[in-house]
C-alpha positions as CSV (number, residue, x, y, z in Angstrom):
1,M,73.3,125.7,94.6
2,F,76.0,123.8,92.7
3,L,76.8,121.4,95.5
4,A,73.2,120.7,96.3
5,A,72.6,119.8,92.7
6,R,74.9,116.7,93.0
7,D,74.8,114.0,95.6
8,S,77.8,112.0,94.4
9,V,81.0,112.5,92.4
10,R,81.2,111.6,88.7
11,D,83.4,109.1,87.1
12,V,86.4,110.6,85.2
13,V,87.9,109.1,82.1
14,F,91.1,109.5,80.2
15,V,90.1,110.1,76.7
16,D,93.4,110.5,74.8
17,G,97.0,111.4,75.5
18,V,99.8,112.5,73.2
19,R,103.3,113.9,73.5
20,T,106.1,115.3,71.5
21,P,109.2,113.1,70.9
22,F,111.5,113.9,73.8
23,G,114.8,115.6,73.0
24,K,118.2,115.9,74.7
25,A,119.0,119.2,76.3
26,K,120.8,121.3,73.6
27,G,119.6,118.8,71.1
28,V,116.8,118.7,68.5
29,Y,114.7,121.4,70.3
30,S,117.6,123.7,71.2
31,E,116.1,126.5,69.1
32,T,112.4,125.6,69.6
33,R,110.3,127.4,72.2
34,A,108.8,125.5,75.1
35,D,105.3,127.1,74.6
36,D,105.4,126.0,70.9
37,L,106.0,122.4,72.1
38,I,102.9,122.3,74.3
39,V,100.8,124.1,71.6
40,R,101.7,121.4,69.2
41,V,100.4,118.8,71.7
42,I,97.1,120.6,72.3
43,R,96.4,121.0,68.6
44,E,97.1,117.3,68.0
45,L,94.6,116.4,70.8
46,L,92.0,118.5,69.1
47,R,92.8,117.0,65.6
48,R,92.6,113.5,66.9
49,N,89.3,114.1,68.7
50,P,87.1,116.1,66.1
51,S,83.9,115.4,68.0
52,L,85.1,117.5,70.9
53,P,83.9,121.1,70.4
54,A,86.7,123.5,71.5
55,D,84.2,125.5,73.4
56,R,83.3,122.5,75.6
57,I,86.9,122.5,77.1
58,D,86.5,124.0,80.5
59,E,90.2,124.3,81.6
60,V,93.8,123.9,80.4
61,A,96.2,123.0,83.1
62,I,99.8,122.9,82.1
63,A,102.8,122.1,84.3
64,A,106.3,123.4,84.2
65,T,109.0,123.1,86.9
66,T,110.9,126.3,85.9
67,Q,108.2,128.8,85.2
68,I,110.2,131.6,83.6
69,G,110.8,132.7,80.0
70,D,108.9,130.7,77.5
71,Q,107.6,128.5,80.3
72,G,106.2,131.4,82.3
73,L,103.3,133.8,82.1
74,T,100.8,131.2,83.3
75,I,101.7,128.6,80.6
76,G,98.3,127.0,80.6
77,R,96.5,130.2,79.6
78,V,99.3,131.1,77.1
79,A,99.1,127.6,75.5
80,A,95.3,127.8,75.3
81,I,95.4,131.1,73.4
82,L,98.3,130.1,71.1
83,S,96.5,126.8,70.3
84,G,93.5,128.7,68.9
85,L,91.1,127.7,71.6
86,P,88.2,130.1,72.2
87,Q,89.3,133.0,74.5
88,S,86.6,131.9,76.9
89,V,88.7,128.8,77.8
90,P,90.8,129.6,80.8
91,G,94.1,128.1,81.8
92,Y,96.7,128.0,84.6
93,A,100.1,126.8,85.5
94,V,101.1,123.9,87.8
95,D,104.3,123.2,89.6
96,R,105.1,120.0,91.6
97,M,108.5,119.4,90.0
98,C,108.5,116.0,88.3
99,A,104.9,115.4,89.2
100,G,103.6,118.5,87.6
101,A,101.6,116.8,84.8
102,V,100.3,114.3,87.3
103,T,99.1,117.1,89.5
104,A,97.5,118.9,86.5
105,V,95.6,115.6,85.8
106,T,94.5,114.9,89.4
107,T,93.5,118.5,90.0
108,T,91.4,118.9,86.9
109,A,90.0,115.4,87.3
110,S,88.8,116.3,90.8
111,A,87.1,119.3,89.5
112,I,85.4,117.2,86.9
113,A,84.4,114.7,89.6
114,V,82.5,117.3,91.6
115,G,80.9,118.9,88.5
116,A,82.9,122.1,88.2
117,Y,84.2,121.1,84.8
118,D,83.0,118.6,82.1
119,V,86.2,118.4,80.0
120,A,89.8,119.5,80.6
121,I,93.2,119.4,79.0
122,A,96.1,118.6,81.3
123,G,99.7,118.1,80.6
124,G,103.2,119.5,81.1
125,V,106.2,120.9,79.3
126,E,109.9,121.2,80.2
127,H,112.7,122.7,78.1
128,M,115.6,121.8,80.3
129,G,118.1,122.8,77.7
130,R,116.9,126.4,77.9
131,H,115.8,126.3,81.6
132,P,117.9,124.0,83.8
133,M,116.2,122.7,86.9
134,G,116.5,125.3,89.7
135,E,117.2,128.2,87.3
136,G,116.4,131.5,89.2
137,A,115.6,129.6,92.4
138,D,116.8,131.1,95.7
139,P,116.6,128.3,98.4
140,N,115.9,129.7,101.9
141,P,119.1,129.5,104.0
142,R,117.0,128.1,106.8
143,F,117.0,124.8,105.0
144,V,120.7,124.5,105.9
145,S,121.0,126.7,109.0
146,E,118.1,125.0,110.8
147,R,119.0,121.6,109.4
148,L,115.5,121.2,107.9
149,V,116.9,119.2,105.0
150,D,120.2,117.6,104.2
151,L,122.3,119.6,101.6
152,S,122.2,116.7,99.2
153,A,118.4,117.1,98.9
154,L,119.0,119.9,96.4
155,V,121.0,117.7,94.0
156,M,118.8,114.9,92.6
157,G,121.8,112.6,91.7
158,Q,123.0,112.8,95.3
159,T,119.6,111.8,96.6
160,A,119.8,108.7,94.4
161,E,123.1,107.8,95.9
162,N,121.5,108.2,99.3
163,V,118.8,105.7,98.3
164,H,121.5,103.3,97.4
165,D,122.9,103.8,100.9
166,R,119.5,103.0,102.4
167,Y,119.1,99.9,100.3
168,P,122.5,98.2,100.2
169,T,121.2,95.2,98.3
170,I,120.5,97.5,95.3
171,T,123.9,97.4,93.9
172,K,125.3,99.3,90.9
173,A,125.3,96.1,89.0
174,R,121.5,95.7,89.6
175,A,120.9,99.3,88.6
176,D,122.9,98.9,85.4
177,A,121.1,95.7,84.6
178,Y,117.7,97.5,85.0
179,A,119.0,100.4,82.8
180,L,120.0,98.0,80.1
181,A,116.6,96.3,80.2
182,S,114.9,99.7,79.8
183,Q,116.9,100.5,76.7
184,Q,116.1,97.1,75.2
185,K,112.4,97.4,75.9
186,V,112.3,100.9,74.3
187,A,114.1,99.5,71.2
188,K,111.6,96.6,71.0
189,A,108.6,99.0,71.5
190,Y,109.8,101.1,68.6
191,A,110.4,98.0,66.5
192,D,106.9,96.8,67.3
193,G,105.3,100.3,66.6
194,R,104.0,100.7,70.2
195,L,105.3,104.2,70.9
196,Q,104.9,105.9,67.6
197,P,101.0,106.3,67.5
198,D,101.0,109.0,70.2
199,L,104.1,110.9,69.1
200,V,103.4,114.3,67.6
201,P,105.9,115.2,64.9
202,V,107.5,118.6,65.6
203,A,109.0,121.0,63.1
204,A,112.2,122.1,64.8
205,R,114.1,125.1,63.5
206,H,117.9,125.4,63.5
207,V,119.6,128.5,62.3
208,D,122.5,126.7,60.7
209,S,120.8,123.7,59.1
210,G,117.2,124.8,58.6
211,W,114.2,122.8,59.7
212,D,114.0,119.2,60.9
213,L,110.9,117.1,61.4
214,V,111.3,115.4,64.8
215,A,109.3,112.2,64.7
216,S,111.1,110.0,67.3
217,D,112.7,110.3,70.7
218,E,116.3,111.5,70.7
219,P,117.6,110.0,74.0
220,P,117.4,106.2,73.5
221,R,120.7,104.3,73.0
222,P,119.8,100.9,71.6
223,D,123.4,99.9,71.4
224,T,123.9,100.1,75.2
225,T,125.8,97.2,76.8
226,L,126.4,96.2,80.4
227,A,130.1,96.6,79.8
228,G,129.6,100.2,78.6
229,L,127.4,101.0,81.6
230,A,129.9,99.5,84.0
231,G,132.6,101.9,82.7
232,L,130.7,105.1,83.2
233,K,131.8,107.7,85.7
234,T,129.9,108.3,88.9
235,P,129.6,112.1,89.0
236,F,127.8,112.5,92.3
237,R,130.2,110.6,94.5
238,P,133.6,109.0,94.0
239,H,133.1,105.3,93.5
240,G,129.4,105.8,93.6
241,R,126.6,103.9,91.9
242,V,124.6,106.5,90.0
243,T,125.8,107.2,86.4
244,A,124.4,108.8,83.3
245,G,123.6,105.3,82.1
246,N,121.3,104.2,85.0
247,A,119.5,107.6,85.3
248,A,117.3,109.6,83.1
249,G,118.9,112.4,81.1
250,I,118.3,116.2,80.9
251,N,115.5,116.5,78.4
252,D,113.0,118.7,76.5
253,G,109.5,117.7,75.6
254,A,105.7,118.2,76.2
255,T,102.7,116.0,77.0
256,G,99.0,116.5,77.2
257,C,95.7,114.6,77.6
258,I,92.0,115.1,77.5
259,L,90.0,114.2,80.6
260,A,86.2,114.2,80.8
261,A,83.3,113.1,82.9
262,A,82.3,109.7,81.7
263,D,78.7,110.7,80.8
264,V,80.0,113.8,78.9
265,A,82.5,111.7,77.0
266,G,79.6,109.4,76.0
267,E,77.5,112.4,75.0
268,L,80.3,113.8,72.8
269,G,81.2,110.5,71.2
270,L,84.7,110.4,72.9
271,T,86.1,107.0,73.7
272,A,87.4,106.3,77.2
273,K,90.9,104.7,77.2
274,M,90.9,104.3,81.0
275,S,89.0,105.5,84.1
276,L,90.5,107.2,87.2
277,V,90.1,105.0,90.3
278,G,92.1,107.2,92.7
279,F,95.4,108.8,93.5
280,G,97.8,109.6,96.3
281,F,100.6,112.1,97.0
282,A,103.0,111.6,99.9
283,G,106.0,113.3,101.4
284,V,109.3,111.7,102.5
285,E,112.7,112.9,103.7
286,P,113.9,115.2,100.9
287,H,117.4,113.7,100.8
288,V,115.9,110.3,99.8
289,M,113.2,111.6,97.5
290,G,113.5,108.4,95.4
291,V,111.5,106.4,97.9
292,G,108.5,108.7,97.6
293,P,106.4,106.4,95.3
294,I,106.3,103.8,98.1
295,P,104.1,105.7,100.5
296,S,102.1,107.5,97.8
297,T,101.2,104.1,96.3
298,E,100.3,102.7,99.8
299,K,98.1,105.7,100.3
300,A,96.4,105.4,96.9
301,L,95.8,101.6,97.4
302,A,94.4,102.2,100.9
303,R,92.0,104.9,99.7
304,T,90.7,102.9,96.8
305,G,90.3,99.6,98.7
306,L,92.9,97.8,96.5
307,S,96.1,95.9,97.2
308,I,99.3,95.7,95.2
309,D,98.2,92.2,94.0
310,D,95.2,93.9,92.2
311,I,97.6,95.9,90.0
312,G,98.2,94.2,86.6
313,L,100.4,96.9,85.0
314,F,102.9,99.4,86.4
315,E,104.3,102.5,84.7
316,L,107.0,103.7,87.0
317,N,109.1,106.8,86.1
318,E,112.7,106.0,85.9
319,A,114.4,109.1,87.2
320,F,117.0,106.7,88.5
321,A,117.1,102.9,88.4
322,V,117.6,102.8,92.1
323,Q,114.3,104.4,92.9
324,V,112.4,102.0,90.7
325,L,114.2,99.0,92.3
326,A,113.5,100.3,95.8
327,F,109.8,100.4,94.9
328,L,109.8,96.9,93.4
329,D,111.7,95.5,96.4
330,H,109.3,97.1,98.9
331,F,106.3,95.5,97.2
332,G,107.9,92.2,96.5
333,I,108.0,92.6,92.7
334,A,110.7,91.0,90.6
335,Q,113.1,93.3,88.8
336,D,112.2,91.7,85.5
337,D,108.5,91.4,86.2
338,P,106.8,91.9,82.8
339,R,104.1,94.0,84.3
340,V,106.6,96.8,84.9
341,N,107.2,99.4,82.2
342,P,106.6,97.0,79.2
343,Y,107.6,99.7,76.7
344,G,110.7,100.8,78.7
345,G,111.0,104.0,80.6
346,A,112.7,107.3,81.2
347,I,116.2,105.9,81.4
348,A,115.9,105.4,77.7
349,L,113.2,107.8,76.7
350,G,114.1,110.8,78.8
351,H,112.5,112.7,81.6
352,P,111.5,116.2,80.9
353,L,110.4,116.8,84.5
354,A,106.9,118.2,84.7
355,A,105.9,116.6,81.4
356,S,106.6,113.0,82.3
357,G,103.5,112.0,84.2
358,V,101.2,112.1,81.2
359,R,103.7,110.0,79.2
360,L,103.3,107.3,81.9
361,M,99.5,107.5,81.6
362,T,99.5,107.5,77.8
363,Q,101.6,104.3,77.7
364,L,99.4,102.7,80.4
365,A,96.3,103.4,78.3
366,H,97.9,101.6,75.3
367,Q,98.8,98.6,77.4
368,F,95.2,98.4,78.7
369,A,94.0,98.1,75.1
370,E,96.4,95.2,74.5
371,R,95.7,93.5,77.8
372,P,92.0,92.8,78.5
373,D,93.1,90.4,81.3
374,V,94.3,93.4,83.3
375,R,91.7,95.3,85.4
376,Y,93.9,97.9,87.2
377,G,97.1,99.7,86.5
378,L,99.1,102.5,88.2
379,T,101.5,105.2,87.4
380,A,104.0,106.4,90.0
381,M,107.0,108.7,90.3
382,C,109.3,110.2,92.8
383,V,109.3,114.0,93.1
384,G,112.0,116.5,94.1
385,L,112.2,117.8,97.7
386,G,110.9,114.5,98.9
387,M,107.5,113.5,97.5
388,G,105.8,110.6,95.6
389,A,102.9,110.6,93.3
390,T,100.7,107.7,92.3
391,T,97.5,107.4,90.2
392,I,95.4,104.2,89.8
393,W,93.4,103.6,86.7
394,S,90.9,100.9,85.6
395,N,90.8,99.3,82.2
396,P,87.6,99.7,80.1
397,H,88.6,96.7,78.0
398,F,88.8,94.4,81.0
399,N,87.4,90.9,80.4
400,D,87.2,88.6,83.4
401,A,87.0,85.6,81.1
402,A,90.3,86.6,79.5
403,D,91.9,87.0,82.9
404,T,90.7,83.6,84.0
405,A,91.8,81.9,80.8
406,D,95.2,83.4,80.8
407,A,96.0,82.9,84.5
408,A,97.5,79.5,83.9
409,G,100.1,80.9,81.5
410,E,101.5,83.8,83.5
411,P,105.0,84.6,82.4
412,N,107.8,84.6,85.0
413,G,105.4,84.1,87.8
414,A,103.7,87.5,87.2
415,R,100.6,88.1,89.2
416,R,97.5,89.2,87.3
417,S,95.0,91.8,88.3
418,S,91.9,90.2,89.9
419,D,88.3,90.9,89.4
420,R,88.0,90.5,93.1
421,A,88.7,93.3,95.6
422,P,90.4,92.5,98.9
423,A,88.1,90.7,101.4
424,G,85.4,92.9,102.8
425,R,86.2,95.8,100.4
426,S,85.1,96.9,97.0
427,P,87.2,98.9,94.5
428,R,86.0,102.4,94.5
429,S,86.7,105.6,92.6
430,T,87.6,108.4,94.9
431,N,88.6,110.8,92.1
432,G,90.5,112.7,94.8
433,T,87.5,113.6,96.8
434,G,87.5,110.6,99.2
435,A,83.9,109.8,98.3
436,A,83.2,106.4,96.7
437,T,81.5,106.2,93.4
């Protein structure tokens, strides 16, 4: 039998990740279909990895939060067919709101780990301009009548205000300062050519003006200032702290990645950009969903035998500045720690819900290549209705000698990832199964 044939789980590697440039709702993609965005991503993954035979892809898992219209009809299968993959390649749709692409990755990676698949494509797409979050939803009245959740749980901006209430030291001034830094880091990343290599240009049609080639993200505002941020309205609460400037926007875009068993990647001549160590999902009170990444990270660390001090790079989704700051404060990490979102984040780049998780992973993979002194990195995000999602990855470029040589010159007191696991434990890859590799 299948299970009897394997006595351990396999290592899973992240081979490649790409994304469309992100657009503003009603912006550059206003007349472009969501399924065409994800098809563009899949085709680019195949173009960039010519040694991968299309018929070796065992699954296509694509996430979308609003699974209707051009994001419906089992978007993973639709995208596989439209991308020109063999009709023998199956596909399915995933929904875990903002963590949709993360869930597509961890679910297919788990199947690879136990031998059900060898290679999979995972990603997400969200066209929030065409399908606003919650479109067509019918929340059960028991949520309110039985006081299962606070009413504010259904409005993400209000949940961010609630997190500010819970952490009074996270002031609006701190949130604005973090938001400004995100814009500045994205501007620098573009100037340094860090983001462009994995952006897939998209031909976007407009009835009035014809076709445009979208080759860069639409949302960033490099001219942002603290004074400008301070003057923005607080739409979710009078005299509140959450604004359009210290939160991610309403965006359109798609992401995708190739995952494979490490031995199969070697067989096919595919290069591993990082290896999955483990992951964790956790639930929290829905009305403070922004704190979700704290317990999901604690769970992922505990299950992999690592501590927060072992993490050398963090890619944290910036749905709201306050939720990132709550995470950093909890783990004792400085707001300006250079390990955190080196290329900037969603406050500047945008957050097309279910697609964002693979953006975080793709940026982490690039940072690993630049940082051989870092052994482990993580991606984490908060999730609607009160959840958190965290994945931990290891760096195939890790060089202990580089780590040791660089330790004396750590900027701003940043802690480096260590080649040593916590006392009495060894780093292990669970690949979602709980079994060490």
